[in-house]
Structures are given as C-alpha cells and as structure tokens.
C-alpha positions in Angstrom: 151.1 -160.9 -143.0 147.4 -160.6 -142.0 147.0 -160.7 -138.3 144.0 -160.7 -136.1 144.0 -160.3 -132.3 141.6 -162.4 -130.2 141.1 -161.7 -126.5 139.3 -164.2 -124.2 138.1 -163.1 -120.7 138.0 -165.1 -117.6 134.5 -166.4 -118.0 135.3 -167.6 -121.6 138.1 -169.8 -120.3 136.9 -170.6 -116.7 137.5 -174.4 -117.1 139.3 -176.9 -119.3 136.3 -177.7 -121.5 135.9 -174.0 -122.4 139.6 -173.6 -123.2 139.3 -176.6 -125.5 136.3 -175.0 -127.3 138.3 -171.8 -127.7 141.1 -173.7 -129.4 138.5 -175.0 -131.9 137.4 -171.4 -132.6 141.0 -170.3 -133.2 141.4 -173.2 -135.6 138.5 -171.9 -137.7 140.2 -168.5 -138.0 143.4 -170.1 -139.3 141.4 -171.5 -142.2 141.1 -167.9 -143.4 144.9 -167.7 -143.9 145.5 -165.4 -141.0 148.0 -165.4 -138.2 146.3 -165.2 -134.8 147.6 -163.4 -131.7 145.6 -164.5 -128.7 145.5 -162.6 -125.4 144.0 -164.4 -122.3 142.8 -163.4 -118.9 143.1 -165.6 -115.8 140.6 -168.5 -115.5 137.3 -167.6 -113.8 137.9 -166.1 -110.3 141.6 -167.0 -110.2 142.8 -163.4 -109.9 140.4 -162.8 -107.0 141.8 -165.9 -105.2 145.4 -164.8 -105.8 144.6 -161.3 -104.3 143.1 -162.9 -101.2 146.2 -165.0 -100.7 148.4 -161.9 -101.1 146.3 -159.8 -98.7 146.9 -162.4 -96.0 150.5 -161.1 -96.1 150.2 -157.5 -97.2 147.2 -155.3 -98.1 148.9 -153.1 -100.7 148.1 -153.4 -104.4 150.8 -150.8 -105.4 153.5 -153.3 -104.6 156.0 -155.2 -106.8 155.3 -158.5 -105.1 151.6 -158.0 -105.5 152.1 -157.9 -109.3 154.4 -161.0 -109.2 151.7 -163.0 -107.4 148.5 -162.0 -109.3 150.0 -162.1 -112.8 150.5 -165.9 -112.5 146.8 -166.6 -113.3 147.2 -165.4 -116.9 150.4 -167.6 -117.3 148.3 -170.7 -116.4 145.6 -169.7 -119.0 148.2 -169.1 -121.8 150.1 -172.3 -121.2 146.9 -174.5 -121.1 145.5 -172.9 -124.3 148.8 -173.3 -126.2 148.8 -177.0 -125.1 145.3 -177.5 -126.4 146.2 -175.9 -129.7 149.2 -178.1 -130.0 147.0 -181.2 -129.4 144.8 -179.8 -132.1 147.7 -179.9 -134.6 148.2 -176.2 -134.6 151.6 -174.6 -134.3 151.4 -172.4 -131.2 153.3 -171.3 -128.2 152.6 -169.3 -125.1 154.3 -166.0 -124.2 154.4 -163.8 -121.1 154.2 -160.1 -121.2 157.9 -159.6 -120.4 158.9 -161.9 -123.3 157.4 -159.6 -125.9 158.3 -157.3 -124.1 155.4 -155.1 -123.1 157.3 -152.2 -121.5 155.5 -150.3 -118.8 156.2 -147.6 -116.1 156.9 -148.8 -112.6 153.5 -147.9 -111.0 152.6 -151.4 -109.7 149.0 -152.5 -109.6 148.0 -149.9 -112.3 151.0 -149.7 -114.7 150.7 -147.9 -118.1 152.3 -149.2 -121.3 155.2 -147.2 -122.6 156.3 -149.3 -125.7 155.8 -152.7 -127.4 158.6 -153.7 -129.7 157.3 -156.1 -132.3 160.6 -157.6 -133.7 160.4 -160.8 -131.6 156.7 -161.4 -132.2 157.2 -161.1 -136.0 160.1 -163.5 -135.8 157.9 -166.0 -133.9 155.1 -165.8 -136.5 157.6 -167.2 -139.1 157.5 -170.4 -137.1 154.1 -170.4 -135.4 150.6 -169.7 -136.6 149.2 -168.8 -133.2 150.8 -166.9 -130.3 149.1 -167.0 -126.9 150.0 -164.2 -124.6 149.3 -163.7 -120.9 147.3 -160.5 -120.7 147.2 -157.9 -118.0 151.0 -157.9 -117.5 154.2 -156.2 -118.6 157.7 -155.4 -117.4 159.1 -152.1 -116.1 162.5 -150.6 -117.0 163.5 -151.8 -113.5 163.0 -155.3 -114.7 160.1 -156.0 -112.5 156.8 -157.7 -113.5 153.9 -155.2 -113.6 150.2 -155.4 -114.0 147.9 -153.0 -115.8 145.0 -152.9 -113.3 141.8 -154.9 -113.3 140.5 -155.6 -116.8 144.0 -155.0 -118.1 143.9 -157.9 -120.5 141.6 -155.7 -122.7 144.3 -153.1 -122.7 147.0 -155.7 -123.5 144.9 -156.9 -126.5 144.2 -153.5 -128.1 147.8 -152.4 -127.5 149.1 -155.5 -129.2 146.7 -154.9 -132.1 148.0 -151.4 -132.5 151.6 -152.4 -132.3 151.2 -155.2 -134.9 148.8 -153.2 -137.1 146.3 -156.0 -136.8 143.2 -155.8 -139.0 140.8 -156.3 -136.1 140.8 -156.9 -132.3 138.1 -159.3 -131.2 137.1 -159.2 -127.6 135.3 -162.4 -126.6 133.2 -162.4 -123.4 130.2 -164.1 -121.9 127.7 -161.7 -123.5 126.8 -161.2 -127.2 128.0 -157.6 -127.4 127.4 -154.2 -125.8 123.8 -153.5 -124.6 121.8 -150.3 -124.1 121.9 -151.1 -120.4 123.0 -154.0 -118.1 120.5 -156.8 -119.0 120.7 -158.1 -115.4 119.2 -154.8 -114.2 117.1 -153.7 -117.2 115.1 -156.6 -118.7 114.3 -154.8 -122.0 118.0 -153.9 -122.7 118.9 -154.4 -126.4 122.1 -155.3 -128.1 123.7 -152.4 -129.9 125.0 -153.3 -133.4 127.5 -150.5 -133.6 128.8 -147.8 -131.1 131.4 -145.1 -131.3 134.7 -145.0 -129.4 133.5 -142.0 -127.5 130.3 -143.6 -126.4 131.8 -146.9 -125.2 134.6 -145.0 -123.5 132.0 -143.1 -121.5 130.0 -146.2 -120.9 133.1 -148.2 -119.8 134.3 -145.5 -117.4 130.8 -145.0 -116.0 130.2 -148.6 -115.0 129.8 -150.8 -118.1 131.9 -153.9 -117.6 132.2 -155.0 -121.2 135.5 -153.1 -122.1 138.2 -151.6 -119.9 138.3 -147.8 -120.4 142.0 -147.7 -121.2 141.6 -150.2 -123.9 139.0 -148.0 -125.6 141.3 -145.0 -125.3 144.0 -146.9 -127.2 141.5 -148.2 -129.8 140.3 -144.6 -130.4 143.9 -143.2 -130.6 145.1 -145.8 -133.1 141.8 -146.4 -134.9 141.7 -150.1 -134.0 138.5 -151.8 -135.1 137.1 -153.7 -132.1 134.4 -156.4 -132.3 132.9 -157.4 -128.9 131.2 -160.8 -129.2 130.3 -163.9 -127.3 132.7 -166.9 -126.8 129.8 -169.3 -126.8 128.2 -168.7 -130.3 129.1 -167.3 -133.7 126.7 -164.4 -133.7 127.9 -160.9 -134.7 128.4 -158.8 -131.7 128.9 -155.0 -131.4 131.4 -153.2 -133.6 133.2 -150.2 -132.0 134.0 -147.5 -134.7 134.6 -143.8 -135.2 131.7 -141.3 -135.1 132.1 -140.6 -138.8 131.3 -144.2 -139.6 128.3 -144.4 -137.3 125.2 -143.7 -139.3 122.7 -144.3 -136.5 123.6 -141.5 -134.1 120.8 -142.2 -131.7 119.9 -139.4 -129.2 120.9 -141.7 -126.3 122.8 -144.9 -127.1 123.0 -146.5 -123.7 122.7 -146.1 -119.9 125.4 -147.1 -117.5 125.5 -147.4 -113.7 128.2 -147.9 -111.2 128.2 -148.9 -107.5 132.0 -148.7 -107.2 132.3 -145.0 -106.1 132.5 -143.4 -102.7 131.4 -139.8 -102.0 133.7 -137.7 -99.9 132.6 -134.4 -98.6 134.9 -131.9 -96.9 132.9 -129.5 -94.7 134.1 -126.1 -93.4 136.9 -125.3 -95.8 138.2 -121.7 -96.1 137.0 -120.3 -99.4 140.3 -118.9 -100.6 142.1 -119.1 -104.0 144.1 -122.3 -104.5 142.1 -124.4 -102.0 140.9 -126.8 -104.6 144.5 -127.4 -105.8 145.6 -128.1 -102.2 142.8 -130.7 -102.0 143.3 -132.5 -105.3 147.1 -132.3 -105.7 147.8 -134.9 -102.9 145.2 -137.2 -104.5 146.7 -136.8 -108.0 150.2 -137.5 -106.6 148.9 -140.8 -105.1 147.4 -141.7 -108.5 143.8 -141.4 -107.1 141.3 -140.5 -109.8 138.7 -137.9 -108.8 135.4 -137.9 -110.7 132.3 -135.9 -109.9 132.9 -132.6 -108.1 130.5 -130.1 -106.6 131.2 -127.1 -104.4 128.8 -125.2 -102.0 129.6 -121.9 -100.4 128.0 -120.7 -97.1 125.8 -117.6 -97.2 128.5 -115.4 -95.7 131.0 -116.5 -98.4 133.6 -117.4 -95.8 133.4 -121.2 -95.8 132.7 -123.9 -98.4 132.1 -127.6 -98.6 133.5 -129.7 -101.4 132.0 -133.0 -102.5 133.7 -135.4 -104.9 133.8 -139.1 -105.8 136.7 -141.6 -105.9 136.7 -145.4 -106.4 135.6 -147.3 -103.4 138.9 -149.2 -103.4 140.8 -145.9 -103.0 138.5 -144.2 -100.5 140.4 -145.0 -97.4 143.7 -144.1 -99.1 142.2 -140.7 -100.2 140.9 -139.9 -96.7 144.3 -140.7 -95.2 146.0 -138.4 -97.7 143.5 -135.6 -97.0 143.9 -135.9 -93.2 147.7 -135.8 -93.5 147.7 -132.8 -95.7 147.8 -129.2 -94.5 144.2 -128.5 -95.7 142.0 -127.1 -92.9 138.4 -128.4 -92.7 135.9 -128.9 -89.9 135.0 -132.5 -90.7 135.0 -135.1 -93.4 131.9 -137.2 -94.5 132.0 -140.5 -96.4 129.1 -142.2 -98.2 129.5 -145.5 -100.0 125.7 -146.2 -100.4 125.6 -144.3 -103.7 125.2 -145.2 -107.4 126.2 -143.2 -110.4 123.7 -143.4 -113.3 124.6 -142.0 -116.7 123.0 -141.6 -120.1 125.4 -141.6 -123.1 125.0 -140.7 -126.8 126.7 -138.7 -129.5 123.3 -137.6 -130.7 123.1 -135.4 -127.5 125.5 -132.9 -129.3 122.8 -131.8 -131.7 119.6 -132.1 -129.5 118.3 -129.9 -126.7 116.2 -131.0 -123.7 118.0 -134.3 -123.0 119.0 -133.3 -119.5 115.5 -131.9 -118.8 113.9 -135.2 -119.7 116.4 -137.1 -117.4 115.7 -134.8 -114.4 111.9 -134.9 -115.0 112.0 -138.7 -115.1 113.9 -139.0 -111.9 111.7 -136.5 -110.1 108.5 -138.4 -111.2 110.0 -141.4 -109.6 110.9 -139.5 -106.4 114.6 -140.0 -106.8 116.8 -137.3 -105.4 119.9 -136.1 -107.3 123.0 -135.5 -105.2 125.6 -134.5 -107.8 125.4 -133.8 -111.5 128.3 -134.1 -114.0 128.1 -133.5 -117.8 130.1 -133.7 -121.0 129.1 -133.2 -124.7 127.9 -136.8 -124.9 126.9 -137.8 -121.4 125.0 -136.8 -118.3 125.8 -138.5 -114.9 123.9 -138.2 -111.7 124.7 -139.5 -108.2 121.8 -141.0 -106.4 121.2 -143.3 -103.5 122.0 -147.0 -104.3 118.5 -148.1 -103.4 117.0 -146.1 -106.2 119.3 -147.3 -109.0 117.1 -150.1 -110.5 114.1 -147.8 -110.7 116.2 -145.0 -112.3 117.8 -147.3 -114.9 114.5 -148.8 -116.1 112.6 -145.5 -116.1 115.4 -143.8 -118.1 115.7 -146.7 -120.5 112.0 -146.4 -121.3 111.8 -142.6 -121.6 114.6 -142.4 -124.1 113.1 -145.2 -126.3 115.9 -147.7 -125.7 113.4 -150.5 -125.2 112.8 -150.6 -129.0 116.3 -149.7 -130.2 119.1 -151.1 -132.4 118.3 -154.8 -133.1 
C-alpha cells in the first residue's frame, strides 16, 4: 500500500478550529488513494503547562513519572483529531506510542528508539484509512511510558516513515519551510527550496527550530524524503534530500543561532595525560552532551583551563557532576549570556576563505569571538548574546543570502 506520514506540530493544532482544518487537509490526501499515518504533538503550550505542574512535585526530567505526565498532551491531540476525522466521514482511529509499540530504551526524558514493529499498524490499515498517533512517546522494555525529548514528535514521525517505508514524511509547522536564517531575527531571510540532510542536521543542532536533530539523523540514515511546509497554506515548502540530489550547492546555505547554551570554564587544571577524559567521562555517563571545547595552557605549561558548552537546562547538573568528581581545579566559571552563531553549507567543502570572511565580518562589527568550532560544512562561533542580532544580519548579507534561493 502507498503510505504517507504527516506530522503536525503544536502550533498547527493549538485549538479546535485548527484541528478541524487539519482533518480537511488529511481528507484531501485520501483522494490520492493513499493511506495516511498522522503524528501529532501536544496542542500549543500544553507540554510546558504539564511540565510546570510536574515540577511543583519534583524537578527531575529523567524520571518515569515525568514521562507519564507530560506524554498526556499528545494523547489529547490524537483523540481529538481522530474524532474530527470520524465526523468528516473518514475511517480513522487514534493510537498511543505504546500501542504500536514504539520500543525505546529506559532513559526517561530523552529516550532513544530501539525498534518499531509494523505488524499491528499494517493490520489496522486494512480497516482504517487514517491512523493518528501521539508523537513524542514510546514504551521501554520495563513496560514504562517514555518520552523522546523536546521536539520528539519529529523523531516519531520520521521513525514511523522509515519503519513503514512511507513514500514521504511531511512535517507541517507554522512557517512555510526552512529559511536561510530565523525570519524573526533577519528580515531578509529567504525560504530555501531544497537542503541536504547534512545541512539541516547542522542547522537543527545549532539552533534552528524547524526540525529536531534526531529526526534528521534518522531521515539521513534511512533516506526518507522529508517535506517541511506550512499547515496554513498549500504552498510547497522545503525538501530535505541527499547531497547527490542537490544541484544548487550554495557556498553558505543558512545561518543558525542558539541562546540555549551555557559556557563552563574550569580554571587551574593540572596539564597531565588523561585529564580531559576525567572531565568529560562523568558528563557522558550522565547523558550530558558537550559541544564546543577549547583548552588554554599557562606559559609554564603546568596548568590549563578548559572551556566547553552544554545545554542551559543541563548546566547545573554538569557543574554538580564536576564538583563531585575527583578532578582538581582552582575554580569554575559559568556564563549563560552567550550565543552560538553558525554558518552552514555543503559548498564550503570546495571553497577556501569562508572562515576568513566570517571572522573579518565579525571584527568589522566589533564582535569578539570567544570560542570557535568547525566541521567540513559549518563554522560556529561563541559570542556575547548582546551581539547576536548584529552578527546574524551582517553574516547573512556578506554571504549573499539576502538574494538566495526563491
């Protein structure tokens, strides 16, 4: 059977009228003789409200009961959409993650998918034209509900598309696609017609909110065609595809920024072999992701300072782990007033001078670079948060993105 996966985010279904409109959009897809598997997020700010209620009792996101509480928002969305479809004379039913089942590990608050059996889903498609699943959730082998981390409904949708070998996974959101920069921060940002998996993976992990990074990793691994588009019109959005299919290969495709990082600096560490392992191993065991890293050694070569970034939400946990470890350091410094600004593009592989242009542009605008991180297709810099808007607009202009793509 021909199956498409349609995922609708919280802004797309934030009230009953929007959910009703979504049911009409799904009905149009059925006229193309396809089965439709829908994945939904929680309505609007429902998840944030559920988290606040849970935090009154316990401030711990890596907790089984946390997952039980915050996963209920998606259940409400799935049930309401299935009910609207039924009223629209469409054979549909709602499903929870554990009913599929989406089997995950037991790391609550940020679980990873292990397997998705498809036998039950394929059986249901013999009876129903549309299946509506609560995104963001699964079930562990310990028979507990798990959640996949914020933005996890994207991951649910792409994983389902891969398991069912769907012809496309459409991600519906409140914007018309993926842009060269955040339109709220860069007025001349342009919609990108097509982008590679690698580019959007970098953009997503570096601050772009359009797609959750793990969903892009899955799409790239299983070669799932992803179409990011608006819930509120029928315009073509942005197609995510492999580099081989992308004929444009612009020097810089887009610019991302993030204010969700904290900079941690350990000062006065003994410069001995294995010290970095002693610092980062406790963080890795606590599932804390470390990003940008820079090391500075004193003139006499005896001591060093190590600077790195972690997610703001994990900063206190990281500091606690470091203080409880056997690592010897003189003091620890934390800075949350920082922004990470990144330029991304597969065209950077075959061009020189990209970094030079970035650093020159920031210098001309009197913006100090604190940390630099690079890969084949991206350059990231850490700057003070007060300089972010100037940096984004200056870089967007200097790389010619004001005129690009549409």
